[in-house]
LUMTI-984381 format. One record per residue (C-alpha): residue in one letter; z, x, y; residue number from 1. Coordinates in Angstrom, 3 decimals, always signed. Each point is the difference from the previous one (the first is absolute). Layout:
BEGIN
+------+----------+----------+----------+------+
! resn !       up !     east !    north ! resi !
+------+----------+----------+----------+------+
!    A !        Z !        X !        Y !  NUM !
...
+------+----------+----------+----------+------+
This chain:
BEGIN
+------+----------+----------+----------+------+
! resn !       up !     east !    north ! resi !
+------+----------+----------+----------+------+
!    M !  +29.070 !  -21.348 !   -3.418 !    1 !
!    T !   -1.618 !   -0.488 !   +3.725 !    2 !
!    M !   -1.121 !   +2.818 !   +1.704 !    3 !
!    R !   -2.015 !   +1.522 !   +3.302 !    4 !
!    L !   -3.132 !   +1.412 !   -0.903 !    5 !
!    A !   -0.987 !   +3.248 !   +1.925 !    6 !
!    A !   -3.489 !   -0.466 !   +1.481 !    7 !
!    T !   -1.571 !   +3.001 !   +1.568 !    8 !
!    A !   -0.243 !   +4.063 !   -1.109 !    9 !
!    A !   +3.386 !   +0.309 !   +2.545 !   10 !
!    G !   +1.634 !   -2.811 !   -1.925 !   11 !
!    V !   +0.215 !   -2.171 !   +2.799 !   12 !
!    A !   +0.558 !   -3.360 !   -1.282 !   13 !
!    I !   -2.255 !   -2.900 !   +0.597 !   14 !
!    G !   +2.553 !   -3.033 !   -0.891 !   15 !
!    L !   -1.305 !   -0.856 !   -3.803 !   16 !
!    T !   +2.764 !   -1.528 !   -1.911 !   17 !
!    I !   -0.711 !   +0.105 !   -3.592 !   18 !
!    A !   +2.499 !   -0.591 !   -3.443 !   19 !
!    L !   -0.818 !   +3.149 !   -1.584 !   20 !
!    P !   +1.238 !   +1.928 !   -3.346 !   21 !
!    A !   +2.449 !   +3.157 !   +0.315 !   22 !
!    L !   -2.280 !   +2.511 !   -0.542 !   23 !
!    A !   -0.989 !   +1.557 !   +2.806 !   24 !
!    S !   -3.067 !   +1.453 !   -0.754 !   25 !
!    P !   -2.495 !   -3.480 !   -0.025 !   26 !
!    Q !   +1.841 !   +0.172 !   +3.875 !   27 !
!    S !   -1.123 !   +3.368 !   +1.058 !   28 !
!    D !   -3.496 !   -0.322 !   -1.064 !   29 !
!    F !   -0.186 !   -2.945 !   +1.384 !   30 !
!    N !   +0.872 !   +1.682 !   +2.957 !   31 !
!    A !   -2.331 !   +3.300 !   -0.270 !   32 !
!    V !   -2.961 !   -2.347 !   -0.763 !   33 !
!    Y !   +0.502 !   -2.667 !   +2.912 !   34 !
!    G !   +0.538 !   +2.812 !   +2.268 !   35 !
!    D !   -3.473 !   +1.486 !   -1.392 !   36 !
!    W !   -1.449 !   -3.396 !   +0.871 !   37 !
!    K !   +1.441 !   -0.991 !   +3.644 !   38 !
!    A !   -1.124 !   +3.041 !   +1.594 !   39 !
!    D !   -4.017 !   -1.210 !   -0.496 !   40 !
!    H !   +0.435 !   -2.955 !   -2.105 !   41 !
!    V !   -1.527 !   +1.759 !   -3.112 !   42 !
!    V !   +1.706 !   +1.367 !   -3.055 !   43 !
!    T !   -1.197 !   +3.509 !   -0.415 !   44 !
!    P !   -2.456 !   +0.399 !   -2.643 !   45 !
!    C !   +1.485 !   +1.408 !   -3.305 !   46 !
!    A !   +3.069 !   +1.248 !   +1.883 !   47 !
!    W !   +2.681 !   -1.807 !   -2.097 !   48 !
!    T !   +0.437 !   -0.200 !   -3.221 !   49 !
!    Q !   -0.580 !   -3.077 !   -2.023 !   50 !
!    V !   +3.785 !   -0.681 !   -0.492 !   51 !
!    Q !   +1.208 !   +0.967 !   +3.406 !   52 !
!    L !   -3.227 !   -2.972 !   +0.731 !   53 !
!    Q !   +1.513 !   -2.356 !   -2.044 !   54 !
!    N !   +3.299 !   +0.182 !   +1.079 !   55 !
!    A !   -1.393 !   -0.401 !   +3.378 !   56 !
!    Y !   -1.535 !   -3.081 !   -1.002 !   57 !
!    N !   +2.993 !   -1.770 !   -1.582 !   58 !
!    V !   +1.752 !   +0.619 !   +2.653 !   59 !
!    A !   -2.136 !   -1.466 !   +2.264 !   60 !
!    T !   -1.169 !   -3.124 !   -1.796 !   61 !
!    Q !   +3.682 !   -0.551 !   -0.791 !   62 !
!    S !   +0.634 !   -0.577 !   +4.174 !   63 !
!    P !   -0.862 !   -3.208 !   +2.583 !   64 !
!    D !   -0.819 !   +1.840 !   +2.294 !   65 !
!    F !   -3.593 !   +1.486 !   -2.199 !   66 !
!    Q !   -0.459 !   -3.851 !   -0.921 !   67 !
!    Y !   -2.418 !   -0.859 !   +2.442 !   68 !
!    S !   -1.390 !   +3.530 !   +1.266 !   69 !
!    T !   -1.603 !   +1.575 !   -2.991 !   70 !
!    D !   -1.526 !   +3.018 !   +1.487 !   71 !
!    F !   +2.460 !   +2.421 !   -1.347 !   72 !
!    T !   +0.208 !   -1.311 !   -3.476 !   73 !
!    D !   -3.758 !   -0.113 !   +0.105 !   74 !
!    D !   -0.293 !   +3.555 !   +0.555 !   75 !
!    V !   +2.276 !   +1.023 !   -2.762 !   76 !
!    H !   -1.332 !   -2.133 !   -2.047 !   77 !
!    R !   -3.468 !   +1.267 !   +0.337 !   78 !
!    E !   +1.609 !   +3.955 !   +0.037 !   79 !
!    I !   +1.619 !   -1.191 !   -3.446 !   80 !
!    Q !   -3.450 !   -1.319 !   -1.409 !   81 !
!    R !   -1.125 !   +3.329 !   +1.125 !   82 !
!    W !   +2.053 !   +2.052 !   -2.524 !   83 !
!    K !   -0.447 !   -2.188 !   -2.577 !   84 !
!    S !   -3.909 !   +0.056 !   +0.317 !   85 !
!    G !   +0.216 !   +3.922 !   -0.293 !   86 !
!    G !   -0.702 !   +0.509 !   +3.825 !   87 !
!    C !   +2.484 !   +2.322 !   +0.453 !   88 !
!    N !   +0.089 !   +2.062 !   -2.906 !   89 !
!    G !   +0.165 !   +3.555 !   +0.753 !   90 !
!    T !   +1.777 !   -0.527 !   +3.451 !   91 !
!    S !   +3.145 !   +1.228 !   +0.950 !   92 !
!    T !   +2.833 !   -2.196 !   +2.102 !   93 !
!    L !   +0.562 !   +0.258 !   +3.069 !   94 !
!    K !   +3.369 !   +1.586 !   -0.469 !   95 !
!    T !   -1.410 !   +3.155 !   -1.784 !   96 !
!    Q !   -2.795 !   +0.380 !   +2.090 !   97 !
!    K !   +2.748 !   +0.396 !   +2.835 !   98 !
!    K !   +1.043 !   +3.447 !   -1.839 !   99 !
!    S !   -3.423 !   +0.813 !   +0.144 !  100 !
!    P !   -0.531 !   +3.239 !   +2.451 !  101 !
!    L !   -3.880 !   -1.805 !   +0.602 !  102 !
!    F !   +2.015 !   -3.142 !   +0.767 !  103 !
!    G !   -1.894 !   -1.290 !   +3.170 !  104 !
!    A !   -2.949 !   +0.970 !   -1.082 !  105 !
!    H !   -2.707 !   -3.074 !   -0.780 !  106 !
!    I !   -4.211 !   +0.348 !   -0.972 !  107 !
!    T !   -1.411 !   -2.766 !   +2.402 !  108 !
!    K !   -3.671 !   +0.619 !   -1.088 !  109 !
!    V !   -1.990 !   +0.745 !   -2.926 !  110 !
!    S !   -3.098 !   +0.547 !   -1.144 !  111 !
!    G !   -0.384 !   +0.760 !   -3.606 !  112 !
!    R !   -3.854 !   +0.406 !   -0.545 !  113 !
!    G !   -2.771 !   +2.118 !   -0.399 !  114 !
!    G !   +1.792 !   +3.485 !   -1.499 !  115 !
!    P !   +2.779 !   +2.270 !   +0.978 !  116 !
!    A !   -1.819 !   +1.056 !   +3.284 !  117 !
!    R !   -0.351 !   -3.348 !   +1.287 !  118 !
!    E !   +3.356 !   -1.332 !   -1.040 !  119 !
!    F !   +2.635 !   +0.232 !   +2.653 !  120 !
!    V !   +3.524 !   -2.026 !   +0.960 !  121 !
!    K !   +1.766 !   -0.417 !   +3.051 !  122 !
!    I !   +3.480 !   +0.750 !   +0.439 !  123 !
!    K !   +1.979 !   -0.969 !   +2.861 !  124 !
!    N !   +3.660 !   +1.499 !   +0.164 !  125 !
!    R !   +2.411 !   -3.311 !   +1.300 !  126 !
!    G !   +3.018 !   +1.916 !   -0.562 !  127 !
!    K !   +2.114 !   +1.170 !   +2.915 !  128 !
!    K !   -0.450 !   +3.975 !   -1.022 !  129 !
!    A !   -2.413 !   +2.147 !   -1.213 !  130 !
!    V !   -1.184 !   -0.369 !   -3.639 !  131 !
!    S !   -0.402 !   +3.234 !   -2.657 !  132 !
!    F !   -2.798 !   -0.502 !   -2.567 !  133 !
!    R !   +1.222 !   +2.951 !   -2.026 !  134 !
!    K !   -0.587 !   -0.786 !   -3.490 !  135 !
!    A !   -1.274 !   -3.652 !   +0.708 !  136 !
!    R !   -2.765 !   -1.922 !   -2.031 !  137 !
!    L !   -3.016 !   -2.343 !   +0.753 !  138 !
!    L !   -0.398 !   -1.742 !   -3.351 !  139 !
!    N !   -1.818 !   -3.431 !   -0.704 !  140 !
!    G !   +0.571 !   -2.976 !   -1.817 !  141 !
!    K !   +0.424 !   +2.269 !   -3.611 !  142 !
!    R !   +2.946 !   +2.269 !   +1.180 !  143 !
!    G !   -1.619 !   +2.640 !   -0.856 !  144 !
!    R !   +0.284 !   +4.226 !   +0.856 !  145 !
!    G !   -1.754 !   -1.445 !   +3.142 !  146 !
!    A !   -0.738 !   +2.642 !   +2.752 !  147 !
!    V !   +2.813 !   +2.208 !   +2.123 !  148 !
!    F !   +0.318 !   +0.328 !   +3.263 !  149 !
!    P !   -0.211 !   +3.398 !   +1.937 !  150 !
!    S !   +3.806 !   +1.322 !   -0.218 !  151 !
!    R !   +0.143 !   +1.012 !   +3.434 !  152 !
!    F !   -1.032 !   -3.898 !   +0.890 !  153 !
!    K !   +2.042 !   -1.852 !   +2.719 !  154 !
!    L !   -0.547 !   -3.299 !   +2.072 !  155 !
!    R !   +1.489 !   -0.495 !   +2.775 !  156 !
!    R !   +1.975 !   -3.264 !   +1.046 !  157 !
!    G !   -2.880 !   -2.802 !   +1.471 !  158 !
!    K !   -2.970 !   +2.250 !   -1.151 !  159 !
!    T !   -2.718 !   -0.804 !   -2.499 !  160 !
!    A !   -1.008 !   +1.982 !   -2.662 !  161 !
!    L !   -4.078 !   +0.292 !   -1.662 !  162 !
!    V !   +0.386 !   +1.143 !   -3.365 !  163 !
!    T !   -3.328 !   +0.841 !   -2.100 !  164 !
!    V !   -0.121 !   +0.183 !   -3.412 !  165 !
!    G !   -2.578 !   +2.661 !   -0.228 !  166 !
!    C !   -0.065 !   +3.561 !   +1.319 !  167 !
!    A !   +0.037 !   +0.782 !   +3.759 !  168 !
!    P !   -3.483 !   +2.351 !   +0.330 !  169 !
!    G !   +0.133 !   +3.581 !   -0.971 !  170 !
!    R !   +3.687 !   -0.552 !   -1.722 !  171 !
!    R !   +0.984 !   -0.554 !   -3.505 !  172 !
!    H !   +3.501 !   -1.265 !   -0.097 !  173 !
!    A !   +1.979 !   -2.388 !   +2.173 !  174 !
!    Y !   -0.248 !   +1.231 !   +3.825 !  175 !
!    F !   +0.904 !   -1.989 !   +3.488 !  176 !
!    T !   -0.533 !   +0.464 !   +3.506 !  177 !
!    G !   +2.237 !   -2.360 !   +2.442 !  178 !
!    T !   -0.335 !   -3.468 !   -1.478 !  179 !
!    K !   -2.822 !   +0.525 !   -2.282 !  180 !
!    V !   +0.744 !   +0.464 !   -3.749 !  181 !
!    W !   -2.888 !   +1.197 !   -2.918 !  182 !
!    L !   +1.777 !   -0.427 !   -3.520 !  183 !
!    C !   -2.858 !   +2.110 !   -1.430 !  184 !
!    R !   -0.252 !   -2.033 !   -3.170 !  185 !
!    R !   -2.632 !   +0.535 !   -2.253 !  186 !
!    T !   -0.884 !   -3.387 !   -1.709 !  187 !
!    P !   +0.593 !   -3.705 !   +1.930 !  188 !
!    L !   +3.892 !   -1.137 !   +0.428 !  189 !
!    F !   -1.293 !   -3.702 !   +0.086 !  190 !
!    R !   -2.033 !   -2.787 !   -1.880 !  191 !
!    D !   -2.754 !   -1.331 !   +1.642 !  192 !
!    R !   +0.244 !   -3.199 !   -0.421 !  193 !
!    G !   +3.214 !   +0.122 !   +0.947 !  194 !
!    D !   +3.754 !   +1.556 !   +0.067 !  195 !
!    V !   +3.496 !   +0.669 !   +1.565 !  196 !
!    A !   +0.979 !   +3.030 !   +1.898 !  197 !
!    R !   +3.149 !   +1.259 !   -0.071 !  198 !
!    L !   +2.131 !   +2.460 !   +1.499 !  199 !
!    A !   +2.660 !   +1.476 !   -2.152 !  200 !
!    D !   +2.595 !   +2.590 !   +0.974 !  201 !
!    A !   +0.691 !   +3.082 !   -2.507 !  202 !
!    K !   +2.419 !   -2.355 !   -2.549 !  203 !
!    G !   -2.809 !   -1.841 !   -0.331 !  204 !
!    V !   +1.712 !   -2.912 !   +2.459 !  205 !
!    I !   -2.654 !   -2.576 !   +1.643 !  206 !
!    V !   +0.743 !   -0.267 !   +3.818 !  207 !
!    S !   -3.340 !   -1.909 !   +0.693 !  208 !
!    Q !   -3.523 !   -1.403 !   -1.443 !  209 !
!    R !   -2.588 !   -2.226 !   +0.919 !  210 !
!    G !   -3.013 !   -1.008 !   -2.107 !  211 !
!    F !   -3.806 !   -0.577 !   +0.585 !  212 !
!    G !   -3.246 !   -2.057 !   -1.842 !  213 !
!    S !   +1.356 !   -1.666 !   -2.791 !  214 !
!    Q !   +3.508 !   +1.117 !   +0.517 !  215 !
!    R !   +0.285 !   -1.241 !   +3.826 !  216 !
!    R !   +2.462 !   -2.237 !   -0.652 !  217 !
!    R !   +2.601 !   +2.014 !   -2.007 !  218 !
!    A !   +2.661 !   +0.460 !   +2.402 !  219 !
!    A !   -0.162 !   +2.423 !   +3.188 !  220 !
!    Y !   +3.754 !   +1.808 !   +1.100 !  221 !
+------+----------+----------+----------+------+
């Protein structure tokens, strides 16, 4: 059966004609992943499940429109390999992230060496509204208890927070002033040789992560 594939997230057709089975899921997976890729020619790392990626890859490789332009299929294949190699272990899909009250917050920098007083991350709110960090945690690659944010801390749209793992001078508990945050953990959170900083909401959904050192090649989102 011949079907015209939708190309963008808004469902605008791109004019690809291809024989497809009756099942709708491969079609919709292709539409979603291709819409993500088309915006900046990058498939968002770990945003899609391995099944979704495989469906998108299968649909695209069946189309003659992708025979000579393989940028999309190459990127999807790399993401599939990332999943197979364990590079997305412990992460959350984009669909799950969007349901989180922390969605929009991104870790933009990690300094993980030298103990809690010197360990810090920078987090930018790229969303359209203020983000509440109530019961949010900063985790490492092992996803233990981590460090809990001050319950009243909020990050306004477009602002960047400097989050130190250790305690603020003269304080014994998590504290913040403006966009400066201290989580007041008394032991190191990250391994000096390299680790992954992860931002999780109260339900444990990872909305952002970034690696450094030996883990610098881990997917950052």
